[in-house]
PQR file of N, CA, C, O and H, with PARSE charges and radii, in Angstrom:
ATOM      1  N   MET A   1      85.023  78.557 121.190 -0.4000 1.5000
ATOM      2  CA  MET A   1      86.041  77.573 120.898 -0.0000 2.0000
ATOM      3  C   MET A   1      87.068  78.183 119.941  0.5500 1.7000
ATOM      4  O   MET A   1      86.678  78.776 118.935 -0.5500 1.4000
ATOM      5  N   PRO A   2      88.344  78.057 120.221 -0.5600 1.5000
ATOM      6  CA  PRO A   2      89.370  78.627 119.357  0.2800 2.0000
ATOM      7  C   PRO A   2      89.253  78.093 117.926  0.5500 1.7000
ATOM      8  O   PRO A   2      88.818  76.965 117.690 -0.5500 1.4000
ATOM      9  N   GLU A   3      89.654  78.938 116.995 -0.4000 1.5000
ATOM     10  CA  GLU A   3      89.562  78.608 115.581 -0.0000 2.0000
ATOM     11  C   GLU A   3      90.938  78.746 114.945  0.5500 1.7000
ATOM     12  O   GLU A   3      91.626  79.745 115.158 -0.5500 1.4000
ATOM     13  H   GLU A   3      90.007  79.854 117.187  0.4000 1.0000
ATOM     14  N   ARG A   4      91.340  77.750 114.167 -0.4000 1.5000
ATOM     15  CA  ARG A   4      92.617  77.781 113.449 -0.0000 2.0000
ATOM     16  C   ARG A   4      92.366  78.306 112.040  0.5500 1.7000
ATOM     17  O   ARG A   4      91.450  77.849 111.357 -0.5500 1.4000
ATOM     18  H   ARG A   4      90.781  76.939 113.994  0.4000 1.0000
ATOM     19  N   VAL A   5      93.180  79.266 111.608 -0.4000 1.5000
ATOM     20  CA  VAL A   5      93.020  79.909 110.309 -0.0000 2.0000
ATOM     21  C   VAL A   5      94.341  79.791 109.549  0.5500 1.7000
ATOM     22  O   VAL A   5      95.414  79.908 110.142 -0.5500 1.4000
ATOM     23  H   VAL A   5      93.924  79.638 112.163  0.4000 1.0000
ATOM     24  N   ALA A   6      94.263  79.560 108.248 -0.4000 1.5000
ATOM     25  CA  ALA A   6      95.451  79.521 107.401 -0.0000 2.0000
ATOM     26  C   ALA A   6      95.222  80.417 106.194  0.5500 1.7000
ATOM     27  O   ALA A   6      94.099  80.544 105.706 -0.5500 1.4000
ATOM     28  H   ALA A   6      93.391  79.464 107.767  0.4000 1.0000
ATOM     29  N   PHE A   7      96.292  81.033 105.719 -0.4000 1.5000
ATOM     30  CA  PHE A   7      96.181  81.861 104.534 -0.0000 2.0000
ATOM     31  C   PHE A   7      97.534  81.957 103.842  0.5500 1.7000
ATOM     32  O   PHE A   7      98.576  81.672 104.432 -0.5500 1.4000
ATOM     33  H   PHE A   7      97.204  80.929 106.116  0.4000 1.0000
ATOM     34  N   ARG A   8      97.494  82.365 102.580 -0.4000 1.5000
ATOM     35  CA  ARG A   8      98.704  82.489 101.777 -0.0000 2.0000
ATOM     36  C   ARG A   8      98.849  83.926 101.298  0.5500 1.7000
ATOM     37  O   ARG A   8      97.867  84.576 100.937 -0.5500 1.4000
ATOM     38  H   ARG A   8      96.648  82.597 102.100  0.4000 1.0000
ATOM     39  N   MET A   9     100.067  84.405 101.298 -0.4000 1.5000
ATOM     40  CA  MET A   9     100.376  85.745 100.809 -0.0000 2.0000
ATOM     41  C   MET A   9     101.508  85.613  99.800  0.5500 1.7000
ATOM     42  O   MET A   9     102.263  84.641  99.830 -0.5500 1.4000
ATOM     43  H   MET A   9     100.864  83.877 101.590  0.4000 1.0000
ATOM     44  N   SER A  10     101.623  86.575  98.922 -0.4000 1.5000
ATOM     45  CA  SER A  10     102.713  86.593  97.955 -0.0000 2.0000
ATOM     46  C   SER A  10     103.558  87.837  98.163  0.5500 1.7000
ATOM     47  O   SER A  10     103.040  88.944  98.308 -0.5500 1.4000
ATOM     48  H   SER A  10     101.010  87.364  98.898  0.4000 1.0000
ATOM     49  N   LEU A  11     104.851  87.636  98.175 -0.4000 1.5000
ATOM     50  CA  LEU A  11     105.783  88.763  98.260 -0.0000 2.0000
ATOM     51  C   LEU A  11     106.230  89.124  96.853  0.5500 1.7000
ATOM     52  O   LEU A  11     106.340  88.264  95.980 -0.5500 1.4000
ATOM     53  H   LEU A  11     105.272  86.737  98.058  0.4000 1.0000
ATOM     54  N   ASP A  12     106.482  90.390  96.653 -0.4000 1.5000
ATOM     55  CA  ASP A  12     107.069  90.808  95.390 -0.0000 2.0000
ATOM     56  C   ASP A  12     108.487  90.242  95.315  0.5500 1.7000
ATOM     57  O   ASP A  12     109.140  90.081  96.345 -0.5500 1.4000
ATOM     58  H   ASP A  12     106.393  91.089  97.362  0.4000 1.0000
ATOM     59  N   PRO A  13     108.962  89.944  94.124 -0.5600 1.5000
ATOM     60  CA  PRO A  13     110.331  89.434  93.981  0.2800 2.0000
ATOM     61  C   PRO A  13     111.333  90.350  94.693  0.5500 1.7000
ATOM     62  O   PRO A  13     111.265  91.573  94.576 -0.5500 1.4000
ATOM     63  N   GLY A  14     112.244  89.749  95.416 -0.4000 1.5000
ATOM     64  CA  GLY A  14     113.280  90.506  96.104 -0.0000 2.0000
ATOM     65  C   GLY A  14     112.863  91.125  97.426  0.5500 1.7000
ATOM     66  O   GLY A  14     113.669  91.808  98.056 -0.5500 1.4000
ATOM     67  H   GLY A  14     112.299  88.755  95.511  0.4000 1.0000
ATOM     68  N   GLU A  15     111.636  90.909  97.864 -0.4000 1.5000
ATOM     69  CA  GLU A  15     111.136  91.540  99.085 -0.0000 2.0000
ATOM     70  C   GLU A  15     111.289  90.682 100.338  0.5500 1.7000
ATOM     71  O   GLU A  15     110.921  91.128 101.425 -0.5500 1.4000
ATOM     72  H   GLU A  15     110.981  90.354  97.352  0.4000 1.0000
ATOM     73  N   VAL A  16     111.819  89.472 100.222 -0.4000 1.5000
ATOM     74  CA  VAL A  16     111.945  88.582 101.374 -0.0000 2.0000
ATOM     75  C   VAL A  16     112.784  89.228 102.474  0.5500 1.7000
ATOM     76  O   VAL A  16     112.373  89.236 103.634 -0.5500 1.4000
ATOM     77  H   VAL A  16     112.118  89.110  99.340  0.4000 1.0000
ATOM     78  N   ALA A  17     113.943  89.765 102.130 -0.4000 1.5000
ATOM     79  CA  ALA A  17     114.833  90.379 103.125 -0.0000 2.0000
ATOM     80  C   ALA A  17     114.160  91.578 103.783  0.5500 1.7000
ATOM     81  O   ALA A  17     114.300  91.777 104.990 -0.5500 1.4000
ATOM     82  H   ALA A  17     114.277  89.759 101.188  0.4000 1.0000
ATOM     83  N   VAL A  18     113.438  92.373 103.013 -0.4000 1.5000
ATOM     84  CA  VAL A  18     112.733  93.539 103.559 -0.0000 2.0000
ATOM     85  C   VAL A  18     111.659  93.082 104.544  0.5500 1.7000
ATOM     86  O   VAL A  18     111.519  93.653 105.626 -0.5500 1.4000
ATOM     87  H   VAL A  18     113.324  92.211 102.033  0.4000 1.0000
ATOM     88  N   CYS A  19     110.915  92.066 104.173 -0.4000 1.5000
ATOM     89  CA  CYS A  19     109.856  91.544 105.042 -0.0000 2.0000
ATOM     90  C   CYS A  19     110.442  91.015 106.354  0.5500 1.7000
ATOM     91  O   CYS A  19     109.916  91.304 107.429 -0.5500 1.4000
ATOM     92  H   CYS A  19     111.029  91.602 103.294  0.4000 1.0000
ATOM     93  N   GLU A  20     111.520  90.247 106.268 -0.4000 1.5000
ATOM     94  CA  GLU A  20     112.161  89.702 107.470 -0.0000 2.0000
ATOM     95  C   GLU A  20     112.667  90.822 108.375  0.5500 1.7000
ATOM     96  O   GLU A  20     112.480  90.773 109.591 -0.5500 1.4000
ATOM     97  H   GLU A  20     111.946  90.012 105.395  0.4000 1.0000
ATOM     98  N   ARG A  21     113.308  91.829 107.784 -0.4000 1.5000
ATOM     99  CA  ARG A  21     113.844  92.938 108.582 -0.0000 2.0000
ATOM    100  C   ARG A  21     112.716  93.682 109.290  0.5500 1.7000
ATOM    101  O   ARG A  21     112.815  93.966 110.484 -0.5500 1.4000
ATOM    102  H   ARG A  21     113.460  91.869 106.797  0.4000 1.0000
ATOM    103  N   ARG A  22     111.656  93.996 108.571 -0.4000 1.5000
ATOM    104  CA  ARG A  22     110.547  94.743 109.163 -0.0000 2.0000
ATOM    105  C   ARG A  22     109.873  93.936 110.268  0.5500 1.7000
ATOM    106  O   ARG A  22     109.505  94.487 111.306 -0.5500 1.4000
ATOM    107  H   ARG A  22     111.576  93.765 107.601  0.4000 1.0000
ATOM    108  N   TYR A  23     109.713  92.651 110.051 -0.4000 1.5000
ATOM    109  CA  TYR A  23     109.112  91.788 111.065 -0.0000 2.0000
ATOM    110  C   TYR A  23     109.978  91.763 112.324  0.5500 1.7000
ATOM    111  O   TYR A  23     109.467  91.896 113.436 -0.5500 1.4000
ATOM    112  H   TYR A  23     110.013  92.204 109.209  0.4000 1.0000
ATOM    113  N   ASN A  24     111.276  91.595 112.149 -0.4000 1.5000
ATOM    114  CA  ASN A  24     112.178  91.537 113.306 -0.0000 2.0000
ATOM    115  C   ASN A  24     112.195  92.853 114.078  0.5500 1.7000
ATOM    116  O   ASN A  24     112.358  92.846 115.299 -0.5500 1.4000
ATOM    117  H   ASN A  24     111.692  91.488 111.246  0.4000 1.0000
ATOM    118  N   GLU A  25     112.031  93.973 113.393 -0.4000 1.5000
ATOM    119  CA  GLU A  25     112.031  95.277 114.052 -0.0000 2.0000
ATOM    120  C   GLU A  25     110.809  95.478 114.953  0.5500 1.7000
ATOM    121  O   GLU A  25     110.903  96.173 115.965 -0.5500 1.4000
ATOM    122  H   GLU A  25     111.899  93.978 112.401  0.4000 1.0000
ATOM    123  N   VAL A  26     109.693  94.894 114.611 -0.4000 1.5000
ATOM    124  CA  VAL A  26     108.454  95.136 115.361 -0.0000 2.0000
ATOM    125  C   VAL A  26     108.008  93.936 116.191  0.5500 1.7000
ATOM    126  O   VAL A  26     106.980  94.011 116.864 -0.5500 1.4000
ATOM    127  H   VAL A  26     109.618  94.329 113.789  0.4000 1.0000
ATOM    128  N   PHE A  27     108.745  92.844 116.161 -0.4000 1.5000
ATOM    129  CA  PHE A  27     108.253  91.610 116.756 -0.0000 2.0000
ATOM    130  C   PHE A  27     107.743  91.734 118.187  0.5500 1.7000
ATOM    131  O   PHE A  27     106.614  91.309 118.437 -0.5500 1.4000
ATOM    132  H   PHE A  27     109.580  92.783 115.614  0.4000 1.0000
ATOM    133  N   PRO A  28     108.492  92.287 119.154 -0.5600 1.5000
ATOM    134  CA  PRO A  28     107.973  92.312 120.528  0.2800 2.0000
ATOM    135  C   PRO A  28     106.630  93.044 120.650  0.5500 1.7000
ATOM    136  O   PRO A  28     105.711  92.560 121.312 -0.5500 1.4000
ATOM    137  N   GLU A  29     106.527  94.199 120.014 -0.4000 1.5000
ATOM    138  CA  GLU A  29     105.288  94.960 120.075 -0.0000 2.0000
ATOM    139  C   GLU A  29     104.173  94.257 119.301  0.5500 1.7000
ATOM    140  O   GLU A  29     103.015  94.273 119.719 -0.5500 1.4000
ATOM    141  H   GLU A  29     107.274  94.592 119.476  0.4000 1.0000
ATOM    142  N   LEU A  30     104.523  93.649 118.184 -0.4000 1.5000
ATOM    143  CA  LEU A  30     103.542  92.916 117.390 -0.0000 2.0000
ATOM    144  C   LEU A  30     103.006  91.720 118.171  0.5500 1.7000
ATOM    145  O   LEU A  30     101.805  91.453 118.144 -0.5500 1.4000
ATOM    146  H   LEU A  30     105.464  93.636 117.844  0.4000 1.0000
ATOM    147  N   ALA A  31     103.873  91.006 118.858 -0.4000 1.5000
ATOM    148  CA  ALA A  31     103.445  89.846 119.644 -0.0000 2.0000
ATOM    149  C   ALA A  31     102.438  90.256 120.712  0.5500 1.7000
ATOM    150  O   ALA A  31     101.451  89.552 120.925 -0.5500 1.4000
ATOM    151  H   ALA A  31     104.849  91.223 118.880  0.4000 1.0000
ATOM    152  N   LYS A  32     102.663  91.366 121.376 -0.4000 1.5000
ATOM    153  CA  LYS A  32     101.733  91.841 122.397 -0.0000 2.0000
ATOM    154  C   LYS A  32     100.397  92.242 121.775  0.5500 1.7000
ATOM    155  O   LYS A  32      99.337  91.938 122.321 -0.5500 1.4000
ATOM    156  H   LYS A  32     103.464  91.939 121.203  0.4000 1.0000
ATOM    157  N   THR A  33     100.451  92.919 120.641 -0.4000 1.5000
ATOM    158  CA  THR A  33      99.227  93.348 119.962 -0.0000 2.0000
ATOM    159  C   THR A  33      98.396  92.138 119.546  0.5500 1.7000
ATOM    160  O   THR A  33      97.176  92.134 119.708 -0.5500 1.4000
ATOM    161  H   THR A  33     101.312  93.166 120.197  0.4000 1.0000
ATOM    162  N   LEU A  34      99.052  91.118 119.012 -0.4000 1.5000
ATOM    163  CA  LEU A  34      98.339  89.900 118.628 -0.0000 2.0000
ATOM    164  C   LEU A  34      97.713  89.221 119.844  0.5500 1.7000
ATOM    165  O   LEU A  34      96.564  88.784 119.795 -0.5500 1.4000
ATOM    166  H   LEU A  34     100.044  91.121 118.880  0.4000 1.0000
ATOM    167  N   LYS A  35      98.469  89.137 120.926 -0.4000 1.5000
ATOM    168  CA  LYS A  35      97.943  88.510 122.147 -0.0000 2.0000
ATOM    169  C   LYS A  35      96.733  89.280 122.669  0.5500 1.7000
ATOM    170  O   LYS A  35      95.731  88.677 123.055 -0.5500 1.4000
ATOM    171  H   LYS A  35      99.403  89.492 120.966  0.4000 1.0000
ATOM    172  N   ASP A  36      96.822  90.601 122.680 -0.4000 1.5000
ATOM    173  CA  ASP A  36      95.701  91.426 123.142 -0.0000 2.0000
ATOM    174  C   ASP A  36      94.459  91.221 122.276  0.5500 1.7000
ATOM    175  O   ASP A  36      93.336  91.381 122.753 -0.5500 1.4000
ATOM    176  H   ASP A  36      97.636  91.090 122.366  0.4000 1.0000
ATOM    177  N   ALA A  37      94.659  90.866 120.999 -0.4000 1.5000
ATOM    178  CA  ALA A  37      93.553  90.649 120.060 -0.0000 2.0000
ATOM    179  C   ALA A  37      93.064  89.190 120.085  0.5500 1.7000
ATOM    180  O   ALA A  37      92.223  88.804 119.273 -0.5500 1.4000
ATOM    181  H   ALA A  37      95.572  90.736 120.611  0.4000 1.0000
ATOM    182  N   GLU A  38      93.589  88.392 121.007 -0.4000 1.5000
ATOM    183  CA  GLU A  38      93.275  86.961 121.111 -0.0000 2.0000
ATOM    184  C   GLU A  38      93.687  86.192 119.860  0.5500 1.7000
ATOM    185  O   GLU A  38      92.984  85.290 119.405 -0.5500 1.4000
ATOM    186  H   GLU A  38      94.272  88.706 121.667  0.4000 1.0000
ATOM    187  N   VAL A  39      94.836  86.567 119.320 -0.4000 1.5000
ATOM    188  CA  VAL A  39      95.432  85.838 118.204 -0.0000 2.0000
ATOM    189  C   VAL A  39      96.708  85.204 118.738  0.5500 1.7000
ATOM    190  O   VAL A  39      97.560  85.887 119.309 -0.5500 1.4000
ATOM    191  H   VAL A  39      95.407  87.300 119.689  0.4000 1.0000
ATOM    192  N   SER A  40      96.835  83.893 118.550 -0.4000 1.5000
ATOM    193  CA  SER A  40      98.008  83.192 119.073 -0.0000 2.0000
ATOM    194  C   SER A  40      98.523  82.186 118.041  0.5500 1.7000
ATOM    195  O   SER A  40      97.914  81.977 116.992 -0.5500 1.4000
ATOM    196  H   SER A  40      96.144  83.338 118.087  0.4000 1.0000
ATOM    197  N   ASP A  41      99.633  81.584 118.360 -0.4000 1.5000
ATOM    198  CA  ASP A  41     100.232  80.552 117.510 -0.0000 2.0000
ATOM    199  C   ASP A  41     100.373  81.007 116.059  0.5500 1.7000
ATOM    200  O   ASP A  41     100.118  80.237 115.134 -0.5500 1.4000
ATOM    201  H   ASP A  41     100.128  81.754 119.212  0.4000 1.0000
ATOM    202  N   TYR A  42     100.773  82.239 115.867 -0.4000 1.5000
ATOM    203  CA  TYR A  42     100.934  82.807 114.524 -0.0000 2.0000
ATOM    204  C   TYR A  42     102.265  82.314 113.964  0.5500 1.7000
ATOM    205  O   TYR A  42     103.326  82.587 114.526 -0.5500 1.4000
ATOM    206  H   TYR A  42     100.981  82.865 116.619  0.4000 1.0000
ATOM    207  N   SER A  43     102.197  81.600 112.873 -0.4000 1.5000
ATOM    208  CA  SER A  43     103.401  81.089 112.217 -0.0000 2.0000
ATOM    209  C   SER A  43     103.385  81.504 110.757  0.5500 1.7000
ATOM    210  O   SER A  43     102.344  81.477 110.100 -0.5500 1.4000
ATOM    211  H   SER A  43     101.336  81.378 112.417  0.4000 1.0000
ATOM    212  N   ILE A  44     104.545  81.885 110.261 -0.4000 1.5000
ATOM    213  CA  ILE A  44     104.684  82.260 108.855 -0.0000 2.0000
ATOM    214  C   ILE A  44     105.820  81.428 108.263  0.5500 1.7000
ATOM    215  O   ILE A  44     106.930  81.403 108.793 -0.5500 1.4000
ATOM    216  H   ILE A  44     105.390  81.907 110.794  0.4000 1.0000
ATOM    217  N   LEU A  45     105.525  80.756 107.169 -0.4000 1.5000
ATOM    218  CA  LEU A  45     106.518  79.938 106.485 -0.0000 2.0000
ATOM    219  C   LEU A  45     106.704  80.485 105.074  0.5500 1.7000
ATOM    220  O   LEU A  45     105.743  80.906 104.432 -0.5500 1.4000
ATOM    221  H   LEU A  45     104.623  80.776 106.738  0.4000 1.0000
ATOM    222  N   LEU A  46     107.931  80.476 104.604 -0.4000 1.5000
ATOM    223  CA  LEU A  46     108.268  81.004 103.285 -0.0000 2.0000
ATOM    224  C   LEU A  46     108.617  79.870 102.340  0.5500 1.7000
ATOM    225  O   LEU A  46     109.385  78.974 102.688 -0.5500 1.4000
ATOM    226  H   LEU A  46     108.712  80.133 105.126  0.4000 1.0000
ATOM    227  N   ASP A  47     108.050  79.912 101.144 -0.4000 1.5000
ATOM    228  CA  ASP A  47     108.493  79.048 100.046 -0.0000 2.0000
ATOM    229  C   ASP A  47     109.460  79.897  99.223  0.5500 1.7000
ATOM    230  O   ASP A  47     109.019  80.743  98.446 -0.5500 1.4000
ATOM    231  H   ASP A  47     107.425  80.640 100.861  0.4000 1.0000
ATOM    232  N   PRO A  48     110.757  79.690  99.376 -0.5600 1.5000
ATOM    233  CA  PRO A  48     111.724  80.556  98.708  0.2800 2.0000
ATOM    234  C   PRO A  48     111.701  80.458  97.185  0.5500 1.7000
ATOM    235  O   PRO A  48     112.164  81.372  96.504 -0.5500 1.4000
ATOM    236  N   GLU A  49     111.177  79.380  96.652 -0.4000 1.5000
ATOM    237  CA  GLU A  49     111.118  79.230  95.194 -0.0000 2.0000
ATOM    238  C   GLU A  49     110.047  80.122  94.569  0.5500 1.7000
ATOM    239  O   GLU A  49     110.187  80.558  93.426 -0.5500 1.4000
ATOM    240  H   GLU A  49     110.801  78.637  97.205  0.4000 1.0000
ATOM    241  N   THR A  50     108.975  80.392  95.323 -0.4000 1.5000
ATOM    242  CA  THR A  50     107.853  81.161  94.768 -0.0000 2.0000
ATOM    243  C   THR A  50     107.654  82.509  95.452  0.5500 1.7000
ATOM    244  O   THR A  50     106.872  83.332  94.976 -0.5500 1.4000
ATOM    245  H   THR A  50     108.862  80.038  96.251  0.4000 1.0000
ATOM    246  N   SER A  51     108.350  82.746  96.558 -0.4000 1.5000
ATOM    247  CA  SER A  51     108.158  83.934  97.410 -0.0000 2.0000
ATOM    248  C   SER A  51     106.744  83.994  97.985  0.5500 1.7000
ATOM    249  O   SER A  51     106.245  85.074  98.299 -0.5500 1.4000
ATOM    250  H   SER A  51     108.986  82.077  96.945  0.4000 1.0000
ATOM    251  N   HIS A  52     106.105  82.846  98.122 -0.4000 1.5000
ATOM    252  CA  HIS A  52     104.806  82.779  98.789 -0.0000 2.0000
ATOM    253  C   HIS A  52     105.028  82.547 100.274  0.5500 1.7000
ATOM    254  O   HIS A  52     105.898  81.778 100.682 -0.5500 1.4000
ATOM    255  H   HIS A  52     106.510  81.968  97.868  0.4000 1.0000
ATOM    256  N   LEU A  53     104.220  83.230 101.069 -0.4000 1.5000
ATOM    257  CA  LEU A  53     104.197  83.030 102.507 -0.0000 2.0000
ATOM    258  C   LEU A  53     102.933  82.253 102.846  0.5500 1.7000
ATOM    259  O   LEU A  53     101.850  82.568 102.351 -0.5500 1.4000
ATOM    260  H   LEU A  53     103.513  83.855 100.737  0.4000 1.0000
ATOM    261  N   PHE A  54     103.073  81.247 103.681 -0.4000 1.5000
ATOM    262  CA  PHE A  54     101.930  80.495 104.168 -0.0000 2.0000
ATOM    263  C   PHE A  54     101.877  80.745 105.663  0.5500 1.7000
ATOM    264  O   PHE A  54     102.860  80.522 106.370 -0.5500 1.4000
ATOM    265  H   PHE A  54     103.952  80.990 104.083  0.4000 1.0000
ATOM    266  N   ALA A  55     100.738  81.205 106.146 -0.4000 1.5000
ATOM    267  CA  ALA A  55     100.623  81.562 107.560 -0.0000 2.0000
ATOM    268  C   ALA A  55      99.451  80.837 108.202  0.5500 1.7000
ATOM    269  O   ALA A  55      98.442  80.553 107.557 -0.5500 1.4000
ATOM    270  H   ALA A  55      99.939  81.386 105.572  0.4000 1.0000
ATOM    271  N   THR A  56      99.609  80.546 109.478 -0.4000 1.5000
ATOM    272  CA  THR A  56      98.525  79.984 110.270 -0.0000 2.0000
ATOM    273  C   THR A  56      98.462  80.743 111.587  0.5500 1.7000
ATOM    274  O   THR A  56      99.467  81.269 112.065 -0.5500 1.4000
ATOM    275  H   THR A  56     100.429  80.777 110.001  0.4000 1.0000
ATOM    276  N   LEU A  57      97.277  80.792 112.160 -0.4000 1.5000
ATOM    277  CA  LEU A  57      97.097  81.423 113.465 -0.0000 2.0000
ATOM    278  C   LEU A  57      95.866  80.824 114.134  0.5500 1.7000
ATOM    279  O   LEU A  57      95.035  80.184 113.491 -0.5500 1.4000
ATOM    280  H   LEU A  57      96.460  80.365 111.772  0.4000 1.0000
ATOM    281  N   THR A  58      95.774  81.044 115.414 -0.4000 1.5000
ATOM    282  CA  THR A  58      94.611  80.617 116.188 -0.0000 2.0000
ATOM    283  C   THR A  58      93.937  81.862 116.729  0.5500 1.7000
ATOM    284  O   THR A  58      94.594  82.760 117.256 -0.5500 1.4000
ATOM    285  H   THR A  58      96.449  81.564 115.937  0.4000 1.0000
ATOM    286  N   ARG A  59      92.604  81.907 116.591 -0.4000 1.5000
ATOM    287  CA  ARG A  59      91.822  83.029 117.108 -0.0000 2.0000
ATOM    288  C   ARG A  59      90.957  82.543 118.267  0.5500 1.7000
ATOM    289  O   ARG A  59      90.335  81.484 118.196 -0.5500 1.4000
ATOM    290  H   ARG A  59      92.071  81.177 116.163  0.4000 1.0000
ATOM    291  N   GLY A  60      90.932  83.342 119.338 -0.4000 1.5000
ATOM    292  CA  GLY A  60      90.085  83.042 120.482 -0.0000 2.0000
ATOM    293  C   GLY A  60      88.631  83.381 120.194  0.5500 1.7000
ATOM    294  O   GLY A  60      88.312  83.982 119.168 -0.5500 1.4000
ATOM    295  H   GLY A  60      91.437  84.203 119.396  0.4000 1.0000
ATOM    296  N   ASP A  61      87.763  82.994 121.100 -0.4000 1.5000
ATOM    297  CA  ASP A  61      86.328  83.216 120.935 -0.0000 2.0000
ATOM    298  C   ASP A  61      85.958  84.684 120.797  0.5500 1.7000
ATOM    299  O   ASP A  61      84.990  85.018 120.113 -0.5500 1.4000
ATOM    300  H   ASP A  61      88.021  82.506 121.933  0.4000 1.0000
ATOM    301  N   HIS A  62      86.707  85.553 121.431 -0.4000 1.5000
ATOM    302  CA  HIS A  62      86.377  86.983 121.426 -0.0000 2.0000
ATOM    303  C   HIS A  62      87.476  87.795 120.734  0.5500 1.7000
ATOM    304  O   HIS A  62      87.771  88.925 121.125 -0.5500 1.4000
ATOM    305  H   HIS A  62      87.493  85.282 121.987  0.4000 1.0000
ATOM    306  N   HIS A  63      88.069  87.201 119.705 -0.4000 1.5000
ATOM    307  CA  HIS A  63      89.188  87.852 119.013 -0.0000 2.0000
ATOM    308  C   HIS A  63      88.745  89.149 118.350  0.5500 1.7000
ATOM    309  O   HIS A  63      87.574  89.353 118.030 -0.5500 1.4000
ATOM    310  H   HIS A  63      87.829  86.283 119.388  0.4000 1.0000
ATOM    311  N   THR A  64      89.725  90.008 118.160 -0.4000 1.5000
ATOM    312  CA  THR A  64      89.501  91.277 117.453 -0.0000 2.0000
ATOM    313  C   THR A  64      90.451  91.378 116.263  0.5500 1.7000
ATOM    314  O   THR A  64      90.997  92.444 115.981 -0.5500 1.4000
ATOM    315  H   THR A  64      90.677  89.842 118.420  0.4000 1.0000
ATOM    316  N   GLU A  65      90.639  90.274 115.582 -0.4000 1.5000
ATOM    317  CA  GLU A  65      91.561  90.229 114.449 -0.0000 2.0000
ATOM    318  C   GLU A  65      91.219  91.269 113.387  0.5500 1.7000
ATOM    319  O   GLU A  65      92.121  91.859 112.792 -0.5500 1.4000
ATOM    320  H   GLU A  65      90.195  89.408 115.811  0.4000 1.0000
ATOM    321  N   ALA A  66      89.953  91.499 113.144 -0.4000 1.5000
ATOM    322  CA  ALA A  66      89.541  92.453 112.111 -0.0000 2.0000
ATOM    323  C   ALA A  66      90.015  93.879 112.409  0.5500 1.7000
ATOM    324  O   ALA A  66      90.130  94.699 111.498 -0.5500 1.4000
ATOM    325  H   ALA A  66      89.221  91.020 113.626  0.4000 1.0000
ATOM    326  N   GLU A  67      90.284  94.166 113.663 -0.4000 1.5000
ATOM    327  CA  GLU A  67      90.734  95.502 114.060 -0.0000 2.0000
ATOM    328  C   GLU A  67      92.252  95.664 113.935  0.5500 1.7000
ATOM    329  O   GLU A  67      92.758  96.785 113.987 -0.5500 1.4000
ATOM    330  H   GLU A  67      90.190  93.500 114.402  0.4000 1.0000
ATOM    331  N   LEU A  68      92.970  94.573 113.773 -0.4000 1.5000
ATOM    332  CA  LEU A  68      94.434  94.636 113.747 -0.0000 2.0000
ATOM    333  C   LEU A  68      94.990  95.564 112.670  0.5500 1.7000
ATOM    334  O   LEU A  68      95.929  96.306 112.960 -0.5500 1.4000
ATOM    335  H   LEU A  68      92.560  93.662 113.730  0.4000 1.0000
ATOM    336  N   PRO A  69      94.466  95.565 111.443 -0.5600 1.5000
ATOM    337  CA  PRO A  69      95.032  96.475 110.434  0.2800 2.0000
ATOM    338  C   PRO A  69      94.958  97.953 110.810  0.5500 1.7000
ATOM    339  O   PRO A  69      95.673  98.772 110.232 -0.5500 1.4000
ATOM    340  N   LYS A  70      94.120  98.296 111.751 -0.4000 1.5000
ATOM    341  CA  LYS A  70      93.980  99.685 112.189 -0.0000 2.0000
ATOM    342  C   LYS A  70      95.033 100.076 113.223  0.5500 1.7000
ATOM    343  O   LYS A  70      95.196 101.260 113.518 -0.5500 1.4000
ATOM    344  H   LYS A  70      93.539  97.631 112.220  0.4000 1.0000
ATOM    345  N   THR A  71      95.749  99.098 113.777 -0.4000 1.5000
ATOM    346  CA  THR A  71      96.731  99.391 114.818 -0.0000 2.0000
ATOM    347  C   THR A  71      97.990  99.994 114.217  0.5500 1.7000
ATOM    348  O   THR A  71      98.357  99.686 113.083 -0.5500 1.4000
ATOM    349  H   THR A  71      95.617  98.136 113.538  0.4000 1.0000
ATOM    350  N   GLU A  72      98.632 100.835 114.968 -0.4000 1.5000
ATOM    351  CA  GLU A  72      99.848 101.500 114.507 -0.0000 2.0000
ATOM    352  C   GLU A  72     100.943 100.487 114.189  0.5500 1.7000
ATOM    353  O   GLU A  72     101.673 100.654 113.212 -0.5500 1.4000
ATOM    354  H   GLU A  72      98.334 101.085 115.889  0.4000 1.0000
ATOM    355  N   ILE A  73     101.062  99.453 114.991 -0.4000 1.5000
ATOM    356  CA  ILE A  73     102.138  98.477 114.781 -0.0000 2.0000
ATOM    357  C   ILE A  73     101.959  97.738 113.465  0.5500 1.7000
ATOM    358  O   ILE A  73     102.948  97.497 112.771 -0.5500 1.4000
ATOM    359  H   ILE A  73     100.469  99.317 115.784  0.4000 1.0000
ATOM    360  N   LEU A  74     100.749  97.373 113.095 -0.4000 1.5000
ATOM    361  CA  LEU A  74     100.549  96.699 111.811 -0.0000 2.0000
ATOM    362  C   LEU A  74     100.725  97.646 110.639  0.5500 1.7000
ATOM    363  O   LEU A  74     101.154  97.230 109.563 -0.5500 1.4000
ATOM    364  H   LEU A  74      99.946  97.568 113.658  0.4000 1.0000
ATOM    365  N   LYS A  75     100.402  98.897 110.834 -0.4000 1.5000
ATOM    366  CA  LYS A  75     100.639  99.881 109.776 -0.0000 2.0000
ATOM    367  C   LYS A  75     102.135 100.030 109.514  0.5500 1.7000
ATOM    368  O   LYS A  75     102.549 100.206 108.368 -0.5500 1.4000
ATOM    369  H   LYS A  75     100.053  99.235 111.708  0.4000 1.0000
ATOM    370  N   ARG A  76     102.952  99.960 110.574 -0.4000 1.5000
ATOM    371  CA  ARG A  76     104.403 100.070 110.412 -0.0000 2.0000
ATOM    372  C   ARG A  76     104.990  98.814 109.770  0.5500 1.7000
ATOM    373  O   ARG A  76     105.937  98.890 108.988 -0.5500 1.4000
ATOM    374  H   ARG A  76     102.616  99.817 111.504  0.4000 1.0000
ATOM    375  N   TRP A  77     104.417  97.664 110.110 -0.4000 1.5000
ATOM    376  CA  TRP A  77     104.914  96.398 109.577 -0.0000 2.0000
ATOM    377  C   TRP A  77     104.579  96.300 108.123  0.5500 1.7000
ATOM    378  O   TRP A  77     104.910  95.305 107.479 -0.5500 1.4000
ATOM    379  H   TRP A  77     103.647  97.603 110.746  0.4000 1.0000
TER
END
């Protein structure tokens, strides 16, 4: 059964523009990598007052989310 996960991240001050640019540069390849790992509905929301990111995603029954940090695309992001 799919599982919904939420988490919060903090950006260093002034890093919002850098994060957005890097995300936009890798988005198509990142989307495919997430889909292949059975990760879907990935949303990231920014609180501009605190530079906190709040993210949610859905993982499939056979997801490989734990392997994602090892992928080249996530290393670049």
